[in-house]
mmCIF file of the N, C-alpha and C atoms, coordinates in Angstrom:
data_MODEL
# 
_entry.id   MODEL 
# 
loop_
_atom_site.group_PDB 
_atom_site.id 
_atom_site.type_symbol 
_atom_site.label_atom_id 
_atom_site.label_alt_id 
_atom_site.label_comp_id 
_atom_site.label_asym_id 
_atom_site.label_entity_id 
_atom_site.label_seq_id 
_atom_site.pdbx_PDB_ins_code 
_atom_site.Cartn_x 
_atom_site.Cartn_y 
_atom_site.Cartn_z 
_atom_site.occupancy 
_atom_site.B_iso_or_equiv 
_atom_site.pdbx_formal_charge 
_atom_site.auth_seq_id 
_atom_site.auth_comp_id 
_atom_site.auth_asym_id 
_atom_site.auth_atom_id 
_atom_site.pdbx_PDB_model_num 
ATOM 1   N N  . ILE A 1 1  ? 135.713 80.893  85.894  1.00 0.00 ? 1  ILE A N  1 
ATOM 2   C CA . ILE A 1 1  ? 135.103 82.199  86.108  1.00 0.00 ? 1  ILE A CA 1 
ATOM 3   C C  . ILE A 1 1  ? 135.562 82.716  87.459  1.00 0.00 ? 1  ILE A C  1 
ATOM 4   N N  . ARG A 1 2  ? 136.026 83.954  87.459  1.00 0.00 ? 2  ARG A N  1 
ATOM 5   C CA . ARG A 1 2  ? 136.453 84.579  88.710  1.00 0.00 ? 2  ARG A CA 1 
ATOM 6   C C  . ARG A 1 2  ? 135.319 85.460  89.205  1.00 0.00 ? 2  ARG A C  1 
ATOM 7   N N  . ILE A 1 3  ? 134.933 85.266  90.432  1.00 0.00 ? 3  ILE A N  1 
ATOM 8   C CA . ILE A 1 3  ? 133.887 86.077  91.042  1.00 0.00 ? 3  ILE A CA 1 
ATOM 9   C C  . ILE A 1 3  ? 134.465 86.703  92.304  1.00 0.00 ? 3  ILE A C  1 
ATOM 10  N N  . ALA A 1 4  ? 134.351 88.025  92.409  1.00 0.00 ? 4  ALA A N  1 
ATOM 11  C CA . ALA A 1 4  ? 134.852 88.747  93.582  1.00 0.00 ? 4  ALA A CA 1 
ATOM 12  C C  . ALA A 1 4  ? 133.842 89.820  93.953  1.00 0.00 ? 4  ALA A C  1 
ATOM 13  N N  . SER A 1 5  ? 133.686 90.040  95.223  1.00 0.00 ? 5  SER A N  1 
ATOM 14  C CA . SER A 1 5  ? 132.780 91.073  95.713  1.00 0.00 ? 5  SER A CA 1 
ATOM 15  C C  . SER A 1 5  ? 133.306 92.452  95.323  1.00 0.00 ? 5  SER A C  1 
ATOM 16  N N  . THR A 1 6  ? 132.406 93.318  94.887  1.00 0.00 ? 6  THR A N  1 
ATOM 17  C CA . THR A 1 6  ? 132.813 94.684  94.555  1.00 0.00 ? 6  THR A CA 1 
ATOM 18  C C  . THR A 1 6  ? 132.550 95.641  95.705  1.00 0.00 ? 6  THR A C  1 
ATOM 19  N N  . ASP A 1 7  ? 132.179 95.107  96.874  1.00 0.00 ? 7  ASP A N  1 
ATOM 20  C CA . ASP A 1 7  ? 132.026 95.951  98.056  1.00 0.00 ? 7  ASP A CA 1 
ATOM 21  C C  . ASP A 1 7  ? 133.390 96.542  98.402  1.00 0.00 ? 7  ASP A C  1 
ATOM 22  N N  . ASN A 1 8  ? 133.431 97.844  98.647  1.00 0.00 ? 8  ASN A N  1 
ATOM 23  C CA . ASN A 1 8  ? 134.701 98.455  98.987  1.00 0.00 ? 8  ASN A CA 1 
ATOM 24  C C  . ASN A 1 8  ? 134.472 99.708  99.820  1.00 0.00 ? 8  ASN A C  1 
ATOM 25  N N  . LEU A 1 9  ? 135.522 100.137 100.465 1.00 0.00 ? 9  LEU A N  1 
ATOM 26  C CA . LEU A 1 9  ? 135.523 101.371 101.241 1.00 0.00 ? 9  LEU A CA 1 
ATOM 27  C C  . LEU A 1 9  ? 136.637 102.239 100.676 1.00 0.00 ? 9  LEU A C  1 
ATOM 28  N N  . ARG A 1 10 ? 136.279 103.457 100.248 1.00 0.00 ? 10 ARG A N  1 
ATOM 29  C CA . ARG A 1 10 ? 137.251 104.342 99.606  1.00 0.00 ? 10 ARG A CA 1 
ATOM 30  C C  . ARG A 1 10 ? 137.237 105.704 100.309 1.00 0.00 ? 10 ARG A C  1 
ATOM 31  N N  . MET A 1 11 ? 138.418 106.230 100.576 1.00 0.00 ? 11 MET A N  1 
ATOM 32  C CA . MET A 1 11 ? 138.542 107.614 101.039 1.00 0.00 ? 11 MET A CA 1 
ATOM 33  C C  . MET A 1 11 ? 138.929 108.400 99.801  1.00 0.00 ? 11 MET A C  1 
ATOM 34  N N  . SER A 1 12 ? 137.941 109.037 99.167  1.00 0.00 ? 12 SER A N  1 
ATOM 35  C CA . SER A 1 12 ? 138.203 109.666 97.880  1.00 0.00 ? 12 SER A CA 1 
ATOM 36  C C  . SER A 1 12 ? 138.777 111.068 98.001  1.00 0.00 ? 12 SER A C  1 
ATOM 37  N N  . SER A 1 13 ? 138.426 111.808 99.060  1.00 0.00 ? 13 SER A N  1 
ATOM 38  C CA . SER A 1 13 ? 138.947 113.170 99.171  1.00 0.00 ? 13 SER A CA 1 
ATOM 39  C C  . SER A 1 13 ? 138.926 113.637 100.627 1.00 0.00 ? 13 SER A C  1 
ATOM 40  N N  . VAL A 1 14 ? 140.022 114.244 101.037 1.00 0.00 ? 14 VAL A N  1 
ATOM 41  C CA . VAL A 1 14 ? 140.141 114.840 102.377 1.00 0.00 ? 14 VAL A CA 1 
ATOM 42  C C  . VAL A 1 14 ? 140.801 116.205 102.207 1.00 0.00 ? 14 VAL A C  1 
ATOM 43  N N  . THR A 1 15 ? 140.208 117.233 102.830 1.00 0.00 ? 15 THR A N  1 
ATOM 44  C CA . THR A 1 15 ? 140.775 118.573 102.762 1.00 0.00 ? 15 THR A CA 1 
ATOM 45  C C  . THR A 1 15 ? 140.893 119.147 104.166 1.00 0.00 ? 15 THR A C  1 
ATOM 46  N N  . LEU A 1 16 ? 142.058 119.681 104.481 1.00 0.00 ? 16 LEU A N  1 
ATOM 47  C CA . LEU A 1 16 ? 142.295 120.390 105.734 1.00 0.00 ? 16 LEU A CA 1 
ATOM 48  C C  . LEU A 1 16 ? 142.624 121.836 105.386 1.00 0.00 ? 16 LEU A C  1 
ATOM 49  N N  . SER A 1 17 ? 141.928 122.767 106.028 1.00 0.00 ? 17 SER A N  1 
ATOM 50  C CA . SER A 1 17 ? 142.156 124.186 105.755 1.00 0.00 ? 17 SER A CA 1 
ATOM 51  C C  . SER A 1 17 ? 142.431 124.932 107.046 1.00 0.00 ? 17 SER A C  1 
ATOM 52  N N  . TYR A 1 18 ? 143.257 125.963 106.940 1.00 0.00 ? 18 TYR A N  1 
ATOM 53  C CA . TYR A 1 18 ? 143.585 126.800 108.091 1.00 0.00 ? 18 TYR A CA 1 
ATOM 54  C C  . TYR A 1 18 ? 143.503 128.256 107.660 1.00 0.00 ? 18 TYR A C  1 
ATOM 55  N N  . LEU A 1 19 ? 142.677 129.017 108.340 1.00 0.00 ? 19 LEU A N  1 
ATOM 56  C CA . LEU A 1 19 ? 142.563 130.452 108.094 1.00 0.00 ? 19 LEU A CA 1 
ATOM 57  C C  . LEU A 1 19 ? 143.510 131.159 109.060 1.00 0.00 ? 19 LEU A C  1 
ATOM 58  N N  . VAL A 1 20 ? 144.506 131.823 108.522 1.00 0.00 ? 20 VAL A N  1 
ATOM 59  C CA . VAL A 1 20 ? 145.522 132.490 109.332 1.00 0.00 ? 20 VAL A CA 1 
ATOM 60  C C  . VAL A 1 20 ? 144.885 133.708 110.013 1.00 0.00 ? 20 VAL A C  1 
ATOM 61  N N  . PRO A 1 21 ? 145.081 133.857 111.328 1.00 0.00 ? 21 PRO A N  1 
ATOM 62  C CA . PRO A 1 21 ? 144.502 135.002 112.037 1.00 0.00 ? 21 PRO A CA 1 
ATOM 63  C C  . PRO A 1 21 ? 144.983 136.339 111.469 1.00 0.00 ? 21 PRO A C  1 
ATOM 64  N N  . ALA A 1 22 ? 144.063 137.291 111.369 1.00 0.00 ? 22 ALA A N  1 
ATOM 65  C CA . ALA A 1 22 ? 144.369 138.615 110.793 1.00 0.00 ? 22 ALA A CA 1 
ATOM 66  C C  . ALA A 1 22 ? 145.456 139.329 111.585 1.00 0.00 ? 22 ALA A C  1 
ATOM 67  N N  . SER A 1 23 ? 145.521 139.108 112.893 1.00 0.00 ? 23 SER A N  1 
ATOM 68  C CA . SER A 1 23 ? 146.539 139.778 113.709 1.00 0.00 ? 23 SER A CA 1 
ATOM 69  C C  . SER A 1 23 ? 147.958 139.377 113.290 1.00 0.00 ? 23 SER A C  1 
ATOM 70  N N  . TRP A 1 24 ? 148.135 138.193 112.742 1.00 0.00 ? 24 TRP A N  1 
ATOM 71  C CA . TRP A 1 24 ? 149.449 137.742 112.279 1.00 0.00 ? 24 TRP A CA 1 
ATOM 72  C C  . TRP A 1 24 ? 149.815 138.384 110.947 1.00 0.00 ? 24 TRP A C  1 
ATOM 73  N N  . LEU A 1 25 ? 148.802 138.845 110.203 1.00 0.00 ? 25 LEU A N  1 
ATOM 74  C CA . LEU A 1 25 ? 149.032 139.305 108.835 1.00 0.00 ? 25 LEU A CA 1 
ATOM 75  C C  . LEU A 1 25 ? 149.183 140.817 108.693 1.00 0.00 ? 25 LEU A C  1 
ATOM 76  N N  . ARG A 1 26 ? 148.804 141.557 109.700 1.00 0.00 ? 26 ARG A N  1 
ATOM 77  C CA . ARG A 1 26 ? 148.837 143.026 109.613 1.00 0.00 ? 26 ARG A CA 1 
ATOM 78  C C  . ARG A 1 26 ? 150.227 143.567 109.300 1.00 0.00 ? 26 ARG A C  1 
ATOM 79  N N  . GLN A 1 27 ? 151.245 142.975 109.878 1.00 0.00 ? 27 GLN A N  1 
ATOM 80  C CA . GLN A 1 27 ? 152.614 143.462 109.694 1.00 0.00 ? 27 GLN A CA 1 
ATOM 81  C C  . GLN A 1 27 ? 153.089 143.361 108.244 1.00 0.00 ? 27 GLN A C  1 
ATOM 82  N N  . VAL A 1 28 ? 152.558 142.401 107.492 1.00 0.00 ? 28 VAL A N  1 
ATOM 83  C CA . VAL A 1 28 ? 152.989 142.212 106.100 1.00 0.00 ? 28 VAL A CA 1 
ATOM 84  C C  . VAL A 1 28 ? 151.935 142.713 105.104 1.00 0.00 ? 28 VAL A C  1 
ATOM 85  N N  . HIS A 1 29 ? 150.949 143.486 105.592 1.00 0.00 ? 29 HIS A N  1 
ATOM 86  C CA . HIS A 1 29 ? 149.920 144.128 104.772 1.00 0.00 ? 29 HIS A CA 1 
ATOM 87  C C  . HIS A 1 29 ? 149.109 143.134 103.924 1.00 0.00 ? 29 HIS A C  1 
ATOM 88  N N  . ILE A 1 30 ? 148.742 142.023 104.551 1.00 0.00 ? 30 ILE A N  1 
ATOM 89  C CA . ILE A 1 30 ? 147.862 141.031 103.921 1.00 0.00 ? 30 ILE A CA 1 
ATOM 90  C C  . ILE A 1 30 ? 146.570 141.018 104.731 1.00 0.00 ? 30 ILE A C  1 
ATOM 91  N N  . SER A 1 31 ? 145.423 141.076 104.042 1.00 0.00 ? 31 SER A N  1 
ATOM 92  C CA . SER A 1 31 ? 144.154 141.129 104.784 1.00 0.00 ? 31 SER A CA 1 
ATOM 93  C C  . SER A 1 31 ? 143.621 139.736 105.132 1.00 0.00 ? 31 SER A C  1 
ATOM 94  N N  . ASP A 1 32 ? 143.825 138.741 104.269 1.00 0.00 ? 32 ASP A N  1 
ATOM 95  C CA . ASP A 1 32 ? 143.387 137.364 104.531 1.00 0.00 ? 32 ASP A CA 1 
ATOM 96  C C  . ASP A 1 32 ? 144.409 136.387 103.982 1.00 0.00 ? 32 ASP A C  1 
ATOM 97  N N  . ALA A 1 33 ? 144.511 135.244 104.663 1.00 0.00 ? 33 ALA A N  1 
ATOM 98  C CA . ALA A 1 33 ? 145.364 134.165 104.169 1.00 0.00 ? 33 ALA A CA 1 
ATOM 99  C C  . ALA A 1 33 ? 144.771 132.831 104.613 1.00 0.00 ? 33 ALA A C  1 
ATOM 100 N N  . MET A 1 34 ? 144.711 131.910 103.669 1.00 0.00 ? 34 MET A N  1 
ATOM 101 C CA . MET A 1 34 ? 144.234 130.569 103.978 1.00 0.00 ? 34 MET A CA 1 
ATOM 102 C C  . MET A 1 34 ? 145.173 129.553 103.350 1.00 0.00 ? 34 MET A C  1 
ATOM 103 N N  . ILE A 1 35 ? 145.513 128.541 104.126 1.00 0.00 ? 35 ILE A N  1 
ATOM 104 C CA . ILE A 1 35 ? 146.355 127.454 103.655 1.00 0.00 ? 35 ILE A CA 1 
ATOM 105 C C  . ILE A 1 35 ? 145.495 126.195 103.684 1.00 0.00 ? 35 ILE A C  1 
ATOM 106 N N  . SER A 1 36 ? 145.512 125.428 102.605 1.00 0.00 ? 36 SER A N  1 
ATOM 107 C CA . SER A 1 36 ? 144.754 124.179 102.590 1.00 0.00 ? 36 SER A CA 1 
ATOM 108 C C  . SER A 1 36 ? 145.578 123.068 101.958 1.00 0.00 ? 36 SER A C  1 
ATOM 109 N N  . PHE A 1 37 ? 145.307 121.865 102.416 1.00 0.00 ? 37 PHE A N  1 
ATOM 110 C CA . PHE A 1 37 ? 145.985 120.665 101.949 1.00 0.00 ? 37 PHE A CA 1 
ATOM 111 C C  . PHE A 1 37 ? 144.914 119.650 101.594 1.00 0.00 ? 37 PHE A C  1 
ATOM 112 N N  . GLN A 1 38 ? 144.975 119.099 100.381 1.00 0.00 ? 38 GLN A N  1 
ATOM 113 C CA . GLN A 1 38 ? 143.968 118.143 99.938  1.00 0.00 ? 38 GLN A CA 1 
ATOM 114 C C  . GLN A 1 38 ? 144.637 116.872 99.441  1.00 0.00 ? 38 GLN A C  1 
ATOM 115 N N  . VAL A 1 39 ? 144.032 115.733 99.779  1.00 0.00 ? 39 VAL A N  1 
ATOM 116 C CA . VAL A 1 39 ? 144.485 114.434 99.293  1.00 0.00 ? 39 VAL A CA 1 
ATOM 117 C C  . VAL A 1 39 ? 143.301 113.762 98.615  1.00 0.00 ? 39 VAL A C  1 
ATOM 118 N N  . THR A 1 40 ? 143.505 113.258 97.408  1.00 0.00 ? 40 THR A N  1 
ATOM 119 C CA . THR A 1 40 ? 142.463 112.484 96.733  1.00 0.00 ? 40 THR A CA 1 
ATOM 120 C C  . THR A 1 40 ? 142.942 111.050 96.567  1.00 0.00 ? 40 THR A C  1 
ATOM 121 N N  . ASN A 1 41 ? 141.993 110.121 96.605  1.00 0.00 ? 41 ASN A N  1 
ATOM 122 C CA . ASN A 1 41 ? 142.269 108.677 96.483  1.00 0.00 ? 41 ASN A CA 1 
ATOM 123 C C  . ASN A 1 41 ? 143.257 108.211 97.551  1.00 0.00 ? 41 ASN A C  1 
ATOM 124 N N  . LEU A 1 42 ? 142.972 108.581 98.787  1.00 0.00 ? 42 LEU A N  1 
ATOM 125 C CA . LEU A 1 42 ? 143.888 108.278 99.885  1.00 0.00 ? 42 LEU A CA 1 
ATOM 126 C C  . LEU A 1 42 ? 144.030 106.784 100.127 1.00 0.00 ? 42 LEU A C  1 
ATOM 127 N N  . PHE A 1 43 ? 142.904 106.055 100.188 1.00 0.00 ? 43 PHE A N  1 
ATOM 128 C CA . PHE A 1 43 ? 143.011 104.600 100.347 1.00 0.00 ? 43 PHE A CA 1 
ATOM 129 C C  . PHE A 1 43 ? 141.767 103.909 99.823  1.00 0.00 ? 43 PHE A C  1 
ATOM 130 N N  . LEU A 1 44 ? 141.909 102.613 99.589  1.00 0.00 ? 44 LEU A N  1 
ATOM 131 C CA . LEU A 1 44 ? 140.823 101.755 99.127  1.00 0.00 ? 44 LEU A CA 1 
ATOM 132 C C  . LEU A 1 44 ? 140.945 100.426 99.852  1.00 0.00 ? 44 LEU A C  1 
ATOM 133 N N  . ILE A 1 45 ? 139.864 100.007 100.469 1.00 0.00 ? 45 ILE A N  1 
ATOM 134 C CA . ILE A 1 45 ? 139.817 98.686  101.107 1.00 0.00 ? 45 ILE A CA 1 
ATOM 135 C C  . ILE A 1 45 ? 138.835 97.856  100.293 1.00 0.00 ? 45 ILE A C  1 
ATOM 136 N N  . ALA A 1 46 ? 139.330 96.764  99.699  1.00 0.00 ? 46 ALA A N  1 
ATOM 137 C CA . ALA A 1 46 ? 138.503 95.910  98.850  1.00 0.00 ? 46 ALA A CA 1 
ATOM 138 C C  . ALA A 1 46 ? 138.858 94.445  99.100  1.00 0.00 ? 46 ALA A C  1 
ATOM 139 N N  . ASP A 1 47 ? 138.067 93.572  98.552  1.00 0.00 ? 47 ASP A N  1 
ATOM 140 C CA . ASP A 1 47 ? 138.290 92.127  98.650  1.00 0.00 ? 47 ASP A CA 1 
ATOM 141 C C  . ASP A 1 47 ? 139.678 91.789  98.127  1.00 0.00 ? 47 ASP A C  1 
ATOM 142 N N  . SER A 1 48 ? 140.383 90.886  98.788  1.00 0.00 ? 48 SER A N  1 
ATOM 143 C CA . SER A 1 48 ? 141.749 90.521  98.384  1.00 0.00 ? 48 SER A CA 1 
ATOM 144 C C  . SER A 1 48 ? 141.794 89.872  97.000  1.00 0.00 ? 48 SER A C  1 
ATOM 145 N N  . ALA A 1 49 ? 140.677 89.371  96.506  1.00 0.00 ? 49 ALA A N  1 
ATOM 146 C CA . ALA A 1 49 ? 140.641 88.771  95.174  1.00 0.00 ? 49 ALA A CA 1 
ATOM 147 C C  . ALA A 1 49 ? 140.932 89.792  94.075  1.00 0.00 ? 49 ALA A C  1 
ATOM 148 N N  . TRP A 1 50 ? 140.812 91.072  94.385  1.00 0.00 ? 50 TRP A N  1 
ATOM 149 C CA . TRP A 1 50 ? 141.100 92.119  93.399  1.00 0.00 ? 50 TRP A CA 1 
ATOM 150 C C  . TRP A 1 50 ? 142.592 92.336  93.218  1.00 0.00 ? 50 TRP A C  1 
ATOM 151 N N  . ARG A 1 51 ? 143.410 91.843  94.104  1.00 0.00 ? 51 ARG A N  1 
ATOM 152 C CA . ARG A 1 51 ? 144.884 91.890  94.004  1.00 0.00 ? 51 ARG A CA 1 
ATOM 153 C C  . ARG A 1 51 ? 145.429 93.279  93.710  1.00 0.00 ? 51 ARG A C  1 
ATOM 154 N N  . GLY A 1 52 ? 144.949 94.277  94.469  1.00 0.00 ? 52 GLY A N  1 
ATOM 155 C CA . GLY A 1 52 ? 145.456 95.636  94.327  1.00 0.00 ? 52 GLY A CA 1 
ATOM 156 C C  . GLY A 1 52 ? 144.798 96.454  93.244  1.00 0.00 ? 52 GLY A C  1 
ATOM 157 N N  . ARG A 1 53 ? 143.941 95.840  92.440  1.00 0.00 ? 53 ARG A N  1 
ATOM 158 C CA . ARG A 1 53 ? 143.244 96.587  91.386  1.00 0.00 ? 53 ARG A CA 1 
ATOM 159 C C  . ARG A 1 53 ? 142.001 97.247  91.970  1.00 0.00 ? 53 ARG A C  1 
ATOM 160 N N  . ASP A 1 54 ? 141.498 98.222  91.260  1.00 0.00 ? 54 ASP A N  1 
ATOM 161 C CA . ASP A 1 54 ? 140.347 99.008  91.704  1.00 0.00 ? 54 ASP A CA 1 
ATOM 162 C C  . ASP A 1 54 ? 139.058 98.376  91.176  1.00 0.00 ? 54 ASP A C  1 
ATOM 163 N N  . PRO A 1 55 ? 138.126 97.974  92.057  1.00 0.00 ? 55 PRO A N  1 
ATOM 164 C CA . PRO A 1 55 ? 136.887 97.357  91.587  1.00 0.00 ? 55 PRO A CA 1 
ATOM 165 C C  . PRO A 1 55 ? 135.990 98.299  90.795  1.00 0.00 ? 55 PRO A C  1 
ATOM 166 N N  . GLU A 1 56 ? 136.230 99.610  90.865  1.00 0.00 ? 56 GLU A N  1 
ATOM 167 C CA . GLU A 1 56 ? 135.414 100.566 90.127  1.00 0.00 ? 56 GLU A CA 1 
ATOM 168 C C  . GLU A 1 56 ? 135.996 100.899 88.750  1.00 0.00 ? 56 GLU A C  1 
ATOM 169 N N  . GLN A 1 57 ? 137.180 100.403 88.452  1.00 0.00 ? 57 GLN A N  1 
ATOM 170 C CA . GLN A 1 57 ? 137.802 100.619 87.139  1.00 0.00 ? 57 GLN A CA 1 
ATOM 171 C C  . GLN A 1 57 ? 137.370 99.510  86.184  1.00 0.00 ? 57 GLN A C  1 
ATOM 172 N N  . SER A 1 58 ? 137.590 99.711  84.904  1.00 0.00 ? 58 SER A N  1 
ATOM 173 C CA . SER A 1 58 ? 137.228 98.688  83.924  1.00 0.00 ? 58 SER A CA 1 
ATOM 174 C C  . SER A 1 58 ? 138.103 97.453  84.108  1.00 0.00 ? 58 SER A C  1 
ATOM 175 N N  . ALA A 1 59 ? 137.645 96.360  83.566  1.00 0.00 ? 59 ALA A N  1 
ATOM 176 C CA . ALA A 1 59 ? 138.360 95.084  83.719  1.00 0.00 ? 59 ALA A CA 1 
ATOM 177 C C  . ALA A 1 59 ? 139.749 95.123  83.097  1.00 0.00 ? 59 ALA A C  1 
ATOM 178 N N  . SER A 1 60 ? 139.951 95.960  82.088  1.00 0.00 ? 60 SER A N  1 
ATOM 179 C CA . SER A 1 60 ? 141.255 96.022  81.430  1.00 0.00 ? 60 SER A CA 1 
ATOM 180 C C  . SER A 1 60 ? 142.267 96.895  82.174  1.00 0.00 ? 60 SER A C  1 
ATOM 181 N N  . ALA A 1 61 ? 141.794 97.694  83.146  1.00 0.00 ? 61 ALA A N  1 
ATOM 182 C CA . ALA A 1 61 ? 142.709 98.559  83.906  1.00 0.00 ? 61 ALA A CA 1 
ATOM 183 C C  . ALA A 1 61 ? 143.452 97.721  84.949  1.00 0.00 ? 61 ALA A C  1 
ATOM 184 N N  . ASN A 1 62 ? 144.768 97.833  84.963  1.00 0.00 ? 62 ASN A N  1 
ATOM 185 C CA . ASN A 1 62 ? 145.579 97.034  85.888  1.00 0.00 ? 62 ASN A CA 1 
ATOM 186 C C  . ASN A 1 62 ? 145.990 97.785  87.135  1.00 0.00 ? 62 ASN A C  1 
ATOM 187 N N  . ALA A 1 63 ? 145.761 99.083  87.178  1.00 0.00 ? 63 ALA A N  1 
ATOM 188 C CA . ALA A 1 63 ? 146.222 99.883  88.306  1.00 0.00 ? 63 ALA A CA 1 
ATOM 189 C C  . ALA A 1 63 ? 145.045 100.629 88.936  1.00 0.00 ? 63 ALA A C  1 
ATOM 190 N N  . SER A 1 64 ? 145.198 100.993 90.185  1.00 0.00 ? 64 SER A N  1 
ATOM 191 C CA . SER A 1 64 ? 144.178 101.796 90.848  1.00 0.00 ? 64 SER A CA 1 
ATOM 192 C C  . SER A 1 64 ? 144.436 103.275 90.561  1.00 0.00 ? 64 SER A C  1 
ATOM 193 N N  . LEU A 1 65 ? 143.508 104.111 90.963  1.00 0.00 ? 65 LEU A N  1 
ATOM 194 C CA . LEU A 1 65 ? 143.663 105.550 90.754  1.00 0.00 ? 65 LEU A CA 1 
ATOM 195 C C  . LEU A 1 65 ? 144.835 106.075 91.586  1.00 0.00 ? 65 LEU A C  1 
ATOM 196 N N  . PRO A 1 66 ? 145.633 106.979 91.039  1.00 0.00 ? 66 PRO A N  1 
ATOM 197 C CA . PRO A 1 66 ? 146.794 107.481 91.782  1.00 0.00 ? 66 PRO A CA 1 
ATOM 198 C C  . PRO A 1 66 ? 146.381 108.435 92.904  1.00 0.00 ? 66 PRO A C  1 
ATOM 199 N N  . LYS A 1 67 ? 147.178 108.464 93.953  1.00 0.00 ? 67 LYS A N  1 
ATOM 200 C CA . LYS A 1 67 ? 146.976 109.443 95.024  1.00 0.00 ? 67 LYS A CA 1 
ATOM 201 C C  . LYS A 1 67 ? 147.450 110.796 94.516  1.00 0.00 ? 67 LYS A C  1 
ATOM 202 N N  . THR A 1 68 ? 146.704 111.839 94.897  1.00 0.00 ? 68 THR A N  1 
ATOM 203 C CA . THR A 1 68 ? 147.069 113.186 94.488  1.00 0.00 ? 68 THR A CA 1 
ATOM 204 C C  . THR A 1 68 ? 147.129 114.069 95.724  1.00 0.00 ? 68 THR A C  1 
ATOM 205 N N  . PHE A 1 69 ? 148.209 114.805 95.888  1.00 0.00 ? 69 PHE A N  1 
ATOM 206 C CA . PHE A 1 69 ? 148.389 115.707 97.019  1.00 0.00 ? 69 PHE A CA 1 
ATOM 207 C C  . PHE A 1 69 ? 148.438 117.136 96.489  1.00 0.00 ? 69 PHE A C  1 
ATOM 208 N N  . THR A 1 70 ? 147.644 118.027 97.094  1.00 0.00 ? 70 THR A N  1 
ATOM 209 C CA . THR A 1 70 ? 147.591 119.418 96.647  1.00 0.00 ? 70 THR A CA 1 
ATOM 210 C C  . THR A 1 70 ? 147.739 120.349 97.841  1.00 0.00 ? 70 THR A C  1 
ATOM 211 N N  . LEU A 1 71 ? 148.608 121.342 97.725  1.00 0.00 ? 71 LEU A N  1 
ATOM 212 C CA . LEU A 1 71 ? 148.785 122.365 98.745  1.00 0.00 ? 71 LEU A CA 1 
ATOM 213 C C  . LEU A 1 71 ? 148.411 123.698 98.132  1.00 0.00 ? 71 LEU A C  1 
ATOM 214 N N  . ASN A 1 72 ? 147.483 124.417 98.777  1.00 0.00 ? 72 ASN A N  1 
ATOM 215 C CA . ASN A 1 72 ? 147.019 125.713 98.268  1.00 0.00 ? 72 ASN A CA 1 
ATOM 216 C C  . ASN A 1 72 ? 147.318 126.817 99.275  1.00 0.00 ? 72 ASN A C  1 
ATOM 217 N N  . LEU A 1 73 ? 147.662 127.960 98.746  1.00 0.00 ? 73 LEU A N  1 
ATOM 218 C CA . LEU A 1 73 ? 147.867 129.153 99.550  1.00 0.00 ? 73 LEU A CA 1 
ATOM 219 C C  . LEU A 1 73 ? 147.052 130.271 98.892  1.00 0.00 ? 73 LEU A C  1 
ATOM 220 N N  . ASN A 1 74 ? 146.084 130.811 99.625  1.00 0.00 ? 74 ASN A N  1 
ATOM 221 C CA . ASN A 1 74 ? 145.228 131.865 99.097  1.00 0.00 ? 74 ASN A CA 1 
ATOM 222 C C  . ASN A 1 74 ? 145.470 133.127 99.909  1.00 0.00 ? 74 ASN A C  1 
ATOM 223 N N  . LEU A 1 75 ? 145.980 134.181 99.244  1.00 0.00 ? 75 LEU A N  1 
ATOM 224 C CA . LEU A 1 75 ? 146.288 135.441 99.901  1.00 0.00 ? 75 LEU A CA 1 
ATOM 225 C C  . LEU A 1 75 ? 145.412 136.545 99.340  1.00 0.00 ? 75 LEU A C  1 
ATOM 226 N N  . THR A 1 76 ? 144.921 137.422 100.228 1.00 0.00 ? 76 THR A N  1 
ATOM 227 C CA . THR A 1 76 ? 144.179 138.613 99.823  1.00 0.00 ? 76 THR A CA 1 
ATOM 228 C C  . THR A 1 76 ? 144.931 139.826 100.337 1.00 0.00 ? 76 THR A C  1 
ATOM 229 N N  . PHE A 1 77 ? 145.299 140.719 99.412  1.00 0.00 ? 77 PHE A N  1 
ATOM 230 C CA . PHE A 1 77 ? 146.052 141.918 99.781  1.00 0.00 ? 77 PHE A CA 1 
ATOM 231 C C  . PHE A 1 77 ? 145.132 143.099 99.963  1.00 0.00 ? 77 PHE A C  1 
# 
């Protein structure tokens, strides 16, 4: 029987946003602009007995959740 602690530390989502100053946008006739960058499933720290697998996934799952990177640009004219 394999017994491993399911205690873990996960960074599930991080978002950085930047609101572009209106003074920069006047020349191109844009009233608002926001740029944001989001990362999901950035890292997981778990017991080494899990051997890279995710303790929150089912026993039959062999891989952890994939990292996802998203870049957004929101413009208001």
